[in-house]
C-alpha positions in Angstrom: 0.0 0.0 0.0 1.3 3.5 -0.8 -0.1 7.0 -1.0 -0.6 8.9 -4.2 -2.0 12.1 -2.6 -2.9 13.3 0.9 -4.2 16.7 1.9 -7.2 18.5 3.5 -9.0 15.3 4.6 -8.5 13.7 1.1 -6.4 10.6 0.5 -5.7 8.5 -2.5 -4.2 5.1 -1.8 -2.9 2.3 -4.1 -2.8 -1.3 -3.0 -0.5 -3.1 -5.3 0.7 -6.2 -3.5 -2.3 -8.5 -3.2 -2.0 -10.6 -6.4 -0.1 -13.9 -6.3 0.5 -17.1 -8.2 -1.0 -17.0 -11.7 -3.2 -13.9 -11.1 -2.7 -10.8 -13.2 -0.9 -8.2 -11.1 -3.4 -5.5 -10.3 -3.6 -2.2 -8.5 -6.6 -1.7 -6.3 -7.2 2.1 -5.8 -9.0 3.7 -2.8 -10.2 7.3 -2.5 -11.1 8.7 0.9 -12.6 12.1 1.4 -13.8 13.3 4.8 -13.8 9.6 5.9 -16.1 8.5 3.1 -14.4 6.0 0.7 -14.6 4.7 -2.8 -13.0 1.5 -3.9 -12.1 1.1 -7.5 -12.0 -2.2 -9.4 -11.8 -4.5 -6.3 -10.9 -7.7 -8.2 -11.4 -11.3 -7.4 -12.3 -13.6 -4.5 -8.7 -14.5 -3.6 -7.8 -10.9 -2.6 -11.2 -10.1 -1.0 -10.2 -10.6 2.6 -6.9 -8.8 2.4 -8.4 -5.8 0.6 -11.2 -5.7 3.1 -8.6 -5.4 5.8 -6.6 -2.7 4.0 -9.8 -0.6 3.8 -10.6 -1.0 7.5 -7.0 0.3 8.2 -8.0 3.6 6.4 -11.6 4.1 7.5 -14.5 2.2 9.0 -16.0 -0.3 6.5 -19.3 1.5 7.2 -17.8 4.5 5.5 -17.3 2.7 2.2 -19.8 4.6 0.1 -19.1 3.4 -3.5 -17.5 0.5 -5.3 -16.7 1.4 -8.8 -16.5 -1.3 -11.5 -14.9 0.2 -14.7 -15.9 -2.8 -16.9 -16.8 -6.5 -16.9 -13.5 -8.3 -16.6 -13.0 -10.8 -13.8 -9.9 -9.0 -12.4 -12.3 -6.1 -11.9 -15.6 -7.6 -10.8 -15.3 -11.2 -9.8 -15.8 -10.5 -6.1 -18.7 -8.1 -6.6 -21.2 -10.2 -4.7 -18.9 -10.4 -1.6 -18.5 -6.7 -1.5 -22.2 -5.9 -2.0 -23.3 -8.5 0.6 -20.9 -7.5 3.3 -21.1 -3.7 3.0 -23.7 -1.0 2.4 -21.7 0.5 -0.4 -23.4 1.4 -3.7 -21.9 -0.3 -6.7 -21.3 1.7 -9.8 -21.3 -0.3 -13.0 -21.5 0.5 -16.7 -25.1 0.2 -17.8 -24.5 -2.2 -20.6 -23.0 -4.8 -18.1 -26.0 -4.8 -15.7 -27.6 -7.9 -17.3 -24.3 -9.8 -17.2 -23.2 -9.2 -13.6 -25.3 -12.0 -12.2 -23.1 -14.5 -14.0 -20.4 -13.5 -11.4 -22.7 -14.8 -8.7 -24.3 -11.4 -7.8 -27.4 -12.2 -5.8 -30.7 -10.7 -6.8 -31.1 -9.3 -3.3 -28.2 -6.8 -3.9 -28.9 -5.9 -7.5 -30.7 -2.8 -6.4 -27.5 -1.8 -4.6 -25.9 -1.1 -8.0 -26.3 2.1 -9.9 -26.0 1.7 -13.7 -23.6 4.3 -15.2 -25.2 5.8 -18.3 -23.1 5.9 -21.5 -22.4 9.7 -21.1 -20.9 9.2 -17.6 -21.8 10.4 -14.1 -20.7 12.7 -11.3 -20.8 11.2 -7.8 -20.4 13.0 -4.4 -17.9 11.5 -2.0 -18.0 13.3 1.3 -18.3 16.7 -0.5 -15.9 15.9 -3.3 -17.4 15.5 -6.8 -15.7 12.6 -8.7 -16.3 12.3 -12.4 -17.0 8.9 -14.0 -15.8 9.7 -17.6 -16.6 7.5 -20.6 -13.7 5.6 -22.0 -15.7 3.2 -24.2 -13.8 0.5 -26.1 -10.6 1.1 -24.0 -10.7 -1.8 -23.9 -14.3 -2.7 -23.2 -17.4 -1.5 -25.1 -18.8 -0.2 -21.8 -15.8 1.3 -19.9 -15.3 4.2 -17.6 -12.4 6.0 -15.9 -12.5 8.1 -12.7 -11.2 11.6 -12.4 -10.5 13.0 -9.0 -10.4 16.9 -9.3 -9.0 17.5 -5.8 -6.0 15.1 -6.2 -5.9 15.7 -10.0 -5.6 12.0 -10.5 -7.1 10.2 -13.5 -7.7 6.5 -12.8 -7.3 5.1 -16.3 -8.1 1.4 -15.8 -6.5 -0.7 -18.5 -5.3 2.2 -20.5 -1.7 2.7 -19.5 -1.4 -0.8 -18.1 2.0 -2.3 -18.0 3.2 -5.9 -17.6 6.6 -6.8 -16.3 7.8 -3.5 -14.9 8.8 -3.4 -11.2 8.5 0.2 -10.2 5.5 1.7 -8.4 6.1 4.9 -10.4 7.3 5.2 -14.0 10.7 6.9 -13.8 12.0 6.5 -17.4 9.1 6.7 -19.9 11.1 5.5 -22.9 12.3 2.4 -21.0 8.7 1.8 -19.7 7.2 1.6 -23.2 8.4 -2.0 -23.6 6.1 -3.0 -20.7 3.1 -1.3 -22.3 3.4 -1.9 -26.0 2.3 -5.6 -26.2 -0.7 -5.1 -24.0 -1.9 -2.1 -25.9 -1.3 -3.5 -29.3 -3.6 -6.5 -28.4 -6.1 -5.1 -25.9 -6.9 -1.7 -27.3 -9.1 -1.6 -30.4 -7.8 1.1 -32.7 -7.0 4.7 -33.2 -10.4 6.3 -33.1 -11.3 5.7 -29.4 -7.7 6.6 -28.4 -8.0 10.0 -30.2 -11.4 10.5 -28.4 -9.7 9.8 -25.1 -6.8 12.2 -25.8 -9.2 15.0 -26.8 -11.2 14.4 -23.6 -8.3 14.3 -21.1 -6.5 17.2 -22.5 -9.4 19.3 -21.1 -8.6 18.1 -17.5 -6.0 19.2 -15.0 -4.1 16.0 -14.4 -1.0 15.6 -12.1 -1.2 11.7 -12.0 -2.5 8.9 -14.2 -3.0 5.7 -12.2 -3.7 2.6 -14.3 -5.1 -0.7 -12.9 -1.9 -2.6 -13.8 1.7 -1.6 -13.4 3.5 1.7 -12.8 1.8 5.1 -12.1 2.5 8.2 -14.2 3.2 10.9 -11.6 3.9 14.6 -12.4 2.7 16.8 -15.3 5.7 15.9 -17.5 5.2 12.1 -17.2 1.4 12.6 -17.7 2.0 14.5 -20.9 4.5 11.9 -22.2 1.8 9.2 -21.7 -0.9 11.2 -23.4 1.3 12.0 -26.3 2.3 8.3 -26.6 -1.4 7.3 -26.7 -2.0 10.0 -29.3 0.5 8.4 -31.7 -0.3 4.7 -30.9 -1.4 2.2 -33.5 -3.1 -0.8 -32.0 -5.9 -3.4 -32.4 -7.4 -3.4 -35.9 -4.9 -0.8 -37.1 -2.3 -3.6 -37.1 -4.4 -6.3 -38.7 -4.0 -7.7 -42.3 -6.8 -8.4 -44.8 -8.0 -11.7 -43.4 -7.7 -14.1 -40.4 -5.8 -17.4 -40.7 -7.7 -20.6 -41.0 -6.1 -23.3 -38.8 
């Protein structure tokens, strides 16, 4: 666990050491404002107990107001039922995934605890701080959102900016870090159009930190700008395909 920001009753925490064995390494992010908390992309069953404990070290579990699910992947949402059954937190889920979440074992008795996020996004109040749930559709899910925290100036970018294999909590050398991002983005991001839309959107925000769900965090305006510029020039997904698929 380490701190991304802390000031004036506002705290942004990253928990990055819960994955093990064959699990995809993930960052679980927590925002606390005036003791109310939001948990972002809590992950699967095997880290549930440890993450629950981490949150109670920051604030009472009764102060967990929101659980944000950026999209439908199991490393995001597999333990949703556990969180909804054991807390009074309101789940926030992209609207197009509402009919699918029961396949992860979410009981019908807690379905009304989930607020569908409309395609155009949503603003939510966390202890007096207004957080923005910003559309990032197709990056890499057709229903996908990111969270912007205007007080900490942190953009939680989900799988955009994810890296595999790097060891640093914070990206220190961007050019060296590209090798840990390229393969993932080439395969898991769909193409140029949604990336350009994302770039045009985030350039309107004041961002000091971009915090992905996997790998190193981009801290400081210079590193943030390097990442946005990299995304702006990236070719991925169908941009890299040929004219047909192979037939085995």
